[in-house]
C-alpha positions in Angstrom: 0.0 0.0 0.0 1.3 3.4 -0.9 0.9 6.5 1.3 -2.3 7.6 -0.5 -3.8 4.2 -0.3 -2.9 4.1 3.5 -4.6 7.4 4.0 -7.7 6.2 2.1 -7.9 3.0 4.1 -7.6 4.8 7.4 -10.3 7.3 6.3 -12.6 4.4 5.4 -11.9 2.8 8.7 -12.7 6.0 10.6 -15.8 6.6 8.6 -17.3 3.1 9.0 -16.0 1.7 12.3 -19.2 2.6 14.1 -21.1 0.3 11.8 -19.2 -2.9 12.9 -18.0 -2.1 16.4 -21.2 -3.7 17.7 -20.1 -7.2 16.7 -16.7 -6.9 18.3 -18.5 -6.0 21.6 -21.4 -8.4 21.3 -19.2 -11.4 20.5 -16.6 -10.8 23.2 -13.8 -9.1 21.2 -13.5 -6.1 23.5 -9.8 -6.5 23.8 -9.4 -6.8 20.0 -11.4 -3.5 19.6 -9.1 -1.8 22.1 -6.1 -3.1 20.1 -7.7 -1.8 16.9 -8.1 1.7 18.5 -4.5 1.6 19.7 -3.1 0.5 16.3 -5.3 3.2 14.6 -3.8 5.9 16.8 -0.4 4.8 15.5 -1.5 4.3 11.8 -0.5 0.6 12.0 -2.7 -0.7 9.3 -0.9 -4.1 9.0 -1.6 -4.8 12.7 -5.2 -3.6 12.4 -5.8 -6.0 9.5 -4.3 -8.9 11.5 -6.7 -8.2 14.4 -9.7 -7.8 12.0 -8.8 -11.0 10.1 -8.5 -13.0 13.4 -11.9 -11.7 14.5 -13.4 -12.5 11.1 -12.4 -16.2 11.4 -13.8 -16.4 15.0 -17.3 -14.9 14.2 -20.1 -17.5 13.8 -20.4 -18.4 10.1 -24.2 -18.7 10.3 -24.6 -15.1 11.3 -21.8 -13.4 9.4 -21.8 -14.3 5.7 -22.7 -13.0 2.3 -26.4 -14.1 2.7 -27.2 -12.6 6.1 -25.1 -9.4 5.8 -25.6 -8.0 9.3 -25.1 -4.3 9.8 -21.5 -3.2 9.2 -20.5 -6.6 7.6 -19.8 -5.2 4.2 -17.8 -2.3 5.6 -15.8 -4.7 7.7 -15.1 -7.0 4.7 -14.1 -4.1 2.5 -11.4 -3.2 5.0 -10.2 -6.7 5.5 -10.0 -7.5 1.8 -8.4 -4.2 0.8 
């Protein structure tokens, strides 16, 4: 990722994080959310993506998938896949 892409990714995270924070909290990933906030403060995108990917793999498949699309899921996926 170049500097401009990093800036865009961080802007997207900041603009959409409120849409997916709920599932971090509801499914017990409070510490991971705190880490995300800490890494965001330091612009550490690589570490943010590691946390997000780890959470993605731990979320229940029957509630978080392409068919059910809970609130914030598409925003979350956009960031993890970018």
